C-alpha positions as MATLAB code, in Angstrom:
seq = 'XXXXXXXXXXXXXXXXXXXXXXXXXXXXXXXXXXXXXXXXXXXXXXXXXXXXXXXXXXXXXXXXXXXXXXXXXXXXXXXXXXXXXXXXXXXXXXXXXXXXXXXXXXXXXXXXXXXXXXXXXXXXXXXXXXXXXXXXXXXXXXXXXXXXXXXXXXXXXXXXXXXXXXXXXXXXXXXXXXXXXXXXXXXXXXXXXXXXXXXXXXXXXXXXXXXXXXXXXXXXXXXXXXXXXXXXXXXXXXXXXXXXXXXXXXXXXXXXXXXXXXXXXXXXXXXXXXXXXXXXXXXXXXXXXXXXXXXXXXXXXXXXXXXXXXXXXXXXXXXXXXXXXXXXXXXXXXXXXXXXXXXXXXXXXXXXXXXXXXXXXXXXXXXXXXXXXXXXXXXXXXXXXXXXXXXXXXXXXXXXXXXXXXXXXXXXXXXXXXXXXXXXX';
ca = [
      -8.118   23.424  -21.485;
      -9.876   20.798  -19.940;
     -13.980   20.734  -19.819;
     -15.387   20.885  -16.010;
     -16.207   17.193  -16.307;
     -12.993   16.303  -17.492;
     -11.277   18.448  -14.986;
     -13.532   16.663  -12.225;
     -12.485   13.311  -13.470;
      -8.853   14.174  -13.513;
      -8.767   15.217  -10.043;
     -10.562   12.390   -9.036;
      -7.919   10.340  -11.000;
      -5.196   12.203   -9.175;
      -6.680   11.764   -5.644;
      -7.458    8.041   -5.805;
      -5.667    5.252   -4.423;
      -6.095    2.623   -7.287;
      -3.615   -0.201   -7.324;
      -2.559   -2.335  -10.224;
      -3.349   -5.892   -9.518;
      -1.509   -7.210  -12.674;
      -0.256   -5.874  -16.183;
      -0.475   -8.278  -19.599;
       0.109   -7.779  -23.163;
      -2.468   -8.713  -25.645;
      -1.563   -9.245  -29.472;
      -4.393  -10.724  -31.474;
      -2.551   -9.634  -35.108;
      -4.728   -6.711  -35.973;
      -4.542   -5.090  -32.272;
      -1.787   -5.190  -29.767;
      -2.325   -3.679  -26.220;
      -1.525   -3.693  -22.483;
      -4.269   -4.315  -19.989;
      -3.626   -2.747  -16.544;
      -6.161   -4.715  -14.276;
      -6.863   -2.582  -11.215;
      -8.075   -3.869   -7.938;
     -11.633   -1.759   -8.248;
     -11.978   -3.892  -10.664;
     -11.607   -2.144  -14.083;
      -8.958   -2.868  -16.640;
      -7.325    0.428  -18.822;
      -6.149   -0.630  -22.062;
      -3.413    1.136  -23.660;
      -3.287    0.296  -27.510;
      -0.432    0.099  -30.005;
      -0.714    2.987  -31.891;
       1.283    1.645  -34.613;
      -1.405   -0.725  -35.514;
      -3.895    1.527  -36.151;
      -6.202    1.187  -33.324;
      -9.897    2.996  -33.139;
      -8.709    4.657  -29.765;
      -5.301    4.395  -28.049;
      -6.812    4.106  -24.396;
      -9.874    2.488  -23.012;
     -11.260    1.831  -19.727;
     -13.713   -1.443  -18.787;
     -15.545    0.825  -16.152;
     -19.381    2.170  -17.267;
     -18.373    5.661  -17.282;
     -16.036    5.334  -19.885;
     -18.304    2.921  -21.757;
     -21.047    5.395  -21.507;
     -18.866    8.674  -22.540;
     -15.902    7.510  -24.281;
     -14.121   10.204  -22.286;
     -10.942    9.830  -19.860;
     -12.492    8.666  -16.689;
     -10.697    8.547  -13.057;
      -8.980    5.478  -13.861;
      -7.557    6.676  -17.305;
      -6.206    9.897  -15.471;
      -4.430    8.202  -12.461;
      -2.645    5.509  -14.741;
      -1.429    8.437  -17.097;
      -0.341   10.635  -13.957;
       1.336    7.375  -12.537;
       3.209    6.375  -15.936;
       4.344    9.989  -16.216;
       5.594   10.115  -12.804;
       7.461    7.109  -13.117;
       9.241    8.016  -16.610;
       9.833   11.343  -14.934;
      11.796   10.006  -11.960;
      13.778    7.820  -14.323;
      14.766   11.162  -16.730;
      14.563   13.261  -13.451;
      12.416   15.514  -15.099;
       9.761   18.052  -13.917;
       6.062   17.348  -13.725;
       4.067   18.183  -17.152;
       1.118   20.412  -17.237;
      -2.212   18.495  -17.461;
      -3.004   17.761  -21.149;
      -6.155   18.556  -22.775;
      -8.186   15.028  -24.074;
      -6.440   15.337  -27.608;
      -3.194   15.792  -26.117;
      -3.565   12.997  -23.625;
      -4.334   10.530  -26.730;
      -0.937   11.643  -27.982;
       0.718   11.386  -24.745;
      -0.332    7.861  -24.559;
       0.881    6.895  -27.906;
       4.543    8.052  -26.890;
       3.877    6.037  -23.624;
       3.319    2.637  -25.467;
       6.902    1.795  -25.922;
       7.651    2.829  -22.222;
       4.881    0.362  -21.203;
       6.514   -2.338  -23.646;
      10.114   -1.967  -22.154;
       8.761   -1.725  -18.481;
       6.093   -4.494  -18.309;
       7.795   -6.674  -15.569;
       8.352   -3.756  -13.192;
       5.643   -1.240  -14.006;
       2.907   -2.538  -11.497;
       5.251   -2.303   -8.363;
       6.252    0.598   -9.211;
       3.366    2.447  -10.088;
       1.888    1.159   -6.556;
       4.842    2.678   -4.745;
       3.865    6.244   -6.195;
       2.821    8.215   -3.108;
       3.256    5.486   -0.788;
       5.940    5.850    1.973;
       7.414    2.244    1.205;
      11.458    1.942    1.274;
      12.670    0.520   -1.874;
      14.902   -2.376   -0.450;
      17.668   -1.952   -2.875;
      18.269    1.440   -1.228;
      19.217   -0.427    2.034;
      22.138   -2.286    0.294;
      25.609   -0.930   -0.865;
      25.614   -1.092   -4.673;
      28.185   -3.718   -5.021;
      26.017   -6.103   -3.100;
      22.977   -5.303   -5.378;
      25.383   -5.697   -8.802;
      26.721   -9.067   -7.218;
      23.029  -10.382   -6.657;
      22.210   -9.173  -10.242;
      25.080  -11.043  -12.075;
      25.121  -14.200  -10.073;
      21.591  -14.601  -11.426;
      22.958  -14.788  -14.893;
      24.630  -18.173  -14.026;
      23.445  -21.771  -12.966;
      26.227  -22.415  -10.385;
      26.916  -19.054   -8.637;
      25.381  -17.269   -5.753;
      25.934  -13.322   -4.969;
      29.008  -14.033   -2.330;
      31.029  -15.775   -4.931;
      30.681  -13.314   -7.200;
      33.025  -10.804   -6.079;
      35.698  -13.842   -6.362;
      34.758  -14.512   -9.733;
      34.794  -11.361  -11.665;
      34.509   -8.171   -9.796;
      37.991   -8.207   -8.172;
      36.848   -5.333   -5.297;
      36.893   -2.263   -7.679;
      35.934    0.542   -5.411;
      36.145    3.581   -7.879;
      36.215    3.219  -11.668;
      37.594    5.865  -14.484;
      36.078    5.577  -17.758;
      39.291    3.645  -18.953;
      39.198    1.008  -16.598;
      35.442    0.019  -17.886;
      35.909   -2.465  -20.454;
      37.577   -5.793  -19.245;
      38.379   -7.886  -22.487;
      36.807  -11.270  -22.518;
      34.854  -10.619  -19.127;
      31.607   -9.187  -19.881;
      30.170   -9.668  -16.368;
      33.057   -7.473  -15.243;
      32.482   -4.924  -17.676;
      28.785   -4.766  -16.567;
      29.800   -4.416  -13.255;
      32.270   -1.359  -13.800;
      30.013    0.135  -15.918;
      26.985   -0.177  -13.535;
      29.400    1.392  -10.655;
      30.433    4.207  -12.898;
      26.844    5.289  -14.639;
      24.019    5.313  -11.843;
      20.962    5.680  -14.747;
      22.670    2.013  -16.181;
      22.619    0.619  -12.604;
      19.038    1.014  -12.604;
      18.119   -0.158  -15.329;
      19.923   -3.224  -14.574;
      17.865   -3.033  -11.280;
      14.484   -2.586  -13.223;
      15.441   -5.391  -15.816;
      16.392   -7.954  -13.026;
      14.289   -7.182   -9.791;
      14.698   -8.465   -6.253;
      12.323  -11.101   -6.717;
      13.780  -12.611   -9.858;
      17.085  -12.655   -8.249;
      15.642  -14.162   -5.484;
      14.449  -17.027   -7.524;
      17.646  -17.403   -9.070;
      19.257  -18.043   -6.294;
      16.983  -20.520   -4.647;
      17.367  -22.348   -7.575;
      21.062  -22.278   -7.751;
      21.192  -23.450   -4.061;
      18.724  -26.181   -5.011;
      20.936  -27.597   -7.591;
      23.989  -27.767   -4.787;
      21.418  -29.815   -2.541;
      20.696  -32.102   -5.475;
      24.610  -32.297   -6.060;
      25.082  -32.851   -2.362;
      23.061  -35.753   -2.273;
      24.629  -37.161   -5.541;
      28.349  -36.938   -3.890;
      26.676  -38.927   -1.122;
      25.177  -41.256   -3.337;
      28.544  -42.106   -5.245;
      30.460  -42.368   -2.227;
      28.589  -44.882   -1.000;
      28.431  -46.902   -4.079;
      31.625  -46.735   -5.485;
      33.963  -45.638   -2.739;
      36.651  -43.203   -2.414;
      37.613  -41.160   -5.486;
      41.153  -42.318   -6.786;
      43.439  -39.819   -8.519;
      40.771  -36.838   -7.917;
      41.718  -33.775  -10.132;
      41.765  -30.476   -8.560;
      38.781  -28.603   -8.581;
      36.486  -31.946   -8.314;
      34.366  -31.985   -5.026;
      35.810  -34.166   -2.146;
      33.742  -37.261   -1.243;
      30.997  -37.064    0.916;
      30.054  -39.502    3.747;
      26.878  -39.164    5.857;
      28.235  -36.766    8.686;
      29.931  -34.542    5.843;
      26.879  -34.673    3.617;
      24.481  -33.630    6.570;
      26.534  -30.517    7.770;
      26.656  -29.543    4.186;
      22.879  -29.787    3.695;
      22.511  -27.911    7.068;
      24.763  -25.038    6.077;
      22.808  -24.721    2.448;
      19.427  -24.681    4.369;
      20.964  -21.966    6.621;
      22.541  -19.721    3.875;
      18.978  -20.113    2.160;
      16.862  -19.247    4.986;
      19.443  -16.364    6.332;
      19.058  -14.776    2.486;
      15.390  -14.885    2.989;
      15.247  -13.106    6.073;
      17.562  -10.581    4.859;
      15.750   -9.922    1.631;
      12.536   -9.806    3.810;
      14.044   -7.322    6.222;
      12.945   -3.832    4.753;
      10.160   -5.149    2.492;
       8.613   -8.806    2.485;
       9.587  -10.775   -0.654;
       6.412  -11.373   -2.726;
       4.895  -14.734   -2.030;
       6.171  -16.392   -5.350;
       9.479  -16.077   -4.422;
       9.091  -16.978   -0.689;
       7.073  -19.855   -1.794;
       9.610  -21.131   -3.882;
      11.752  -21.223   -1.258;
       9.370  -23.290    1.003;
       8.876  -25.464   -1.685;
      12.735  -26.155   -2.089;
      12.944  -26.863    1.911;
       9.694  -29.363    1.941;
      11.412  -31.294   -1.084;
      14.347  -31.877    0.405;
      12.684  -32.920    3.713;
      11.106  -35.520    1.098;
      14.165  -36.712   -0.131;
      15.994  -36.963    3.360;
      13.195  -39.419    4.281;
      14.084  -41.759    1.674;
      17.461  -42.125    2.908;
      16.410  -44.148    6.093;
      18.395  -47.085    5.379;
      22.122  -48.026    5.566;
      23.495  -46.569    2.546;
      26.406  -48.884    2.227;
      24.427  -52.020    2.209;
      24.808  -53.570   -1.358;
      27.753  -51.288   -1.798;
      30.554  -52.376   -4.925;
      33.548  -51.802   -2.516;
      34.729  -53.164    0.496;
      34.260  -50.276    3.136;
      35.048  -51.985    5.934;
      33.114  -50.669    9.011;
      35.064  -48.655   11.597;
      35.083  -49.543   15.178;
      32.407  -47.860   17.372;
      30.757  -46.388   14.331;
      26.845  -45.350   15.546;
      24.456  -46.518   13.279;
      23.494  -43.141   12.139;
      26.520  -42.645   10.291;
      25.379  -44.727    7.899;
      21.908  -43.459    7.709;
      21.393  -39.975    6.226;
      17.622  -39.705    7.751;
      19.112  -40.864   11.303;
      21.655  -38.277   11.310;
      19.244  -35.047   10.464;
      16.149  -36.256   11.906;
      15.553  -39.469   13.394;
      18.863  -39.294   16.150;
      20.895  -36.265   15.386;
      24.251  -36.102   17.241;
      23.588  -32.867   18.174;
      20.229  -31.474   19.243;
      18.692  -28.500   21.009;
      18.447  -29.343   24.941;
      15.470  -27.995   26.662;
      17.570  -28.686   30.095;
      20.666  -27.431   28.976;
      21.322  -24.083   27.752;
      25.051  -23.994   28.154;
      25.183  -26.931   25.974;
      23.123  -25.289   23.454;
      25.374  -22.271   23.734;
      28.194  -24.373   22.014;
      26.545  -24.341   18.607;
      25.010  -22.406   16.026;
      21.158  -22.636   16.351;
      21.114  -24.152   12.823;
      23.219  -26.803   13.698;
      20.956  -28.314   16.466;
      17.441  -27.366   15.538;
      14.854  -29.731   13.891;
      16.135  -29.599   10.324;
      14.318  -27.374    8.019;
      10.865  -27.464    9.830;
      12.125  -24.931   12.753;
      13.101  -22.376    9.835;
       9.886  -23.297    7.766;
       7.748  -22.678   10.869;
       8.590  -18.926   10.707;
       7.386  -18.488    7.330;
       4.009  -16.792    6.808;
       1.311  -19.546    6.319;
       0.282  -18.090    2.625;
       3.808  -19.088    1.763;
       3.639  -22.720    2.562;
       0.112  -24.015    2.861;
       0.476  -25.160   -0.865;
       2.441  -27.676    0.484;
      -0.232  -29.139    3.168;
      -0.255  -32.197    1.516;
       3.290  -32.868    0.906;
       3.735  -32.368    4.585;
       1.125  -34.290    5.747;
       2.491  -37.253    3.661;
       6.159  -36.268    4.973;
       4.807  -36.828    8.540;
       2.488  -39.874    8.121;
       5.852  -41.678    6.323;
       7.891  -40.970    9.482;
       5.516  -41.973   11.730;
       5.455  -45.521   10.191;
       9.241  -45.784   10.855;
      10.647  -47.721   13.631;
      11.366  -45.314   16.007;
      13.047  -47.174   18.819;
      16.131  -46.208   17.456;
      15.537  -42.728   16.100;
      14.140  -41.142   19.810;
      13.310  -37.511   17.858;
      11.675  -39.018   14.547;
       8.260  -38.485   16.576;
       9.420  -34.996   17.938;
      10.109  -34.014   14.180;
       6.766  -35.443   12.959;
       5.257  -33.619   16.036;
       6.544  -30.563   14.860;
       5.032  -30.989   11.350;
       1.699  -31.799   12.802;
       1.786  -28.662   14.871;
       2.147  -26.423   11.739;
      -0.702  -28.227    9.924;
      -3.064  -28.198   12.951;
      -2.470  -24.520   13.661;
      -3.563  -23.843   10.260;
      -6.679  -26.079   10.465;
      -7.713  -24.671   13.344;
      -7.985  -21.144   11.662;
      -9.874  -22.450    8.734;
     -13.628  -22.002    9.079;
     -15.235  -25.179    7.237;
     -19.108  -24.409    6.356;
     -21.834  -26.748    7.918;
     -24.015  -28.501    5.551;
     -26.965  -26.079    6.402;
     -24.912  -23.480    4.836;
     -23.559  -25.323    1.848;
     -25.372  -24.184   -1.310;
     -25.617  -27.042   -4.199;
     -24.562  -25.690   -7.438;
     -27.189  -24.805  -10.168;
     -27.673  -26.867  -13.077;
     -25.935  -25.771  -16.131;
];
């Protein structure tokens, strides 16, 4: 039975709307604990009972320090952890423990915290809040493709089916094991066992999957540019083996780069349709896109100049077909027309928009503002080019300038009269 004071603290904790900002583990050798940093701000620490800590739980708030009794923050965390675990096990809510029982139950929860450290903040913050789980909106096979593709450096989710899934719609116990193919076995087991499938989703949450997808696509962007470089330097491949990528000239390289950018941006939109991706994953995509613009800017040159082979320039070849920057940014063969909607309708928008920048402008400012200096340097570099034969270069630099000016117009810069010099020492 709780005392009146403890009962009041428990009620306050259960009725409060705390949030976990982060969860970190600490190990000093003599003590090991997890610190739940709440947004109040206070931190609740849960110690490992195996190392013989003086107390299993503690809070940094003044009330706990003064009384050494469970405060509202401790009760909120206990109830949240129990609710998350009960949801996994589909168990009923437990009766409210006494203070002694609370210590024992926190001891039992320590391994659960260690196991779920990566996902617990998000799970605790979602409790009691009507926020949909993005994975609930997707077919299970799509989720599994996303998870399994993240185990590889050279695979994206849309390719997972062809590689190891084989469109299995119903799995019997005898069909689960696929000899010599661990991913296919994992896939079939997850289709068969809902608990295993949920566990996979917890181990590889959607933000991790998104980052892996963008990393894989970045490697493909790099490989695409390398294929162009190889072709420009040494010419067509002779006796190319099956499975070896084909040669890429400037038009083919430009189309492939645009296609990969389109895939990444469509993926970002799809993953954010229900609940926005966290800033870390979206900012990573923004960084990849800006890096690509930086690299393309360096291709403002005739890539065949100094080549080791006799290319033999085709008749009537446009200069942009030797200059990747011109083909994508400076003088693209197809560009959006403000005066001819029928012309625009002939092309997918991603083939005629301003390369990368039109998509990046749709990102929230917080997801690209860390690239302010990079974007400024890109704009300045483009403005230095001879733009007489590349009429859209200045338009492109102007789009970047629009983004930067829109941000700076919203930033309050303190005047000298309000600026306070730092105190000595």
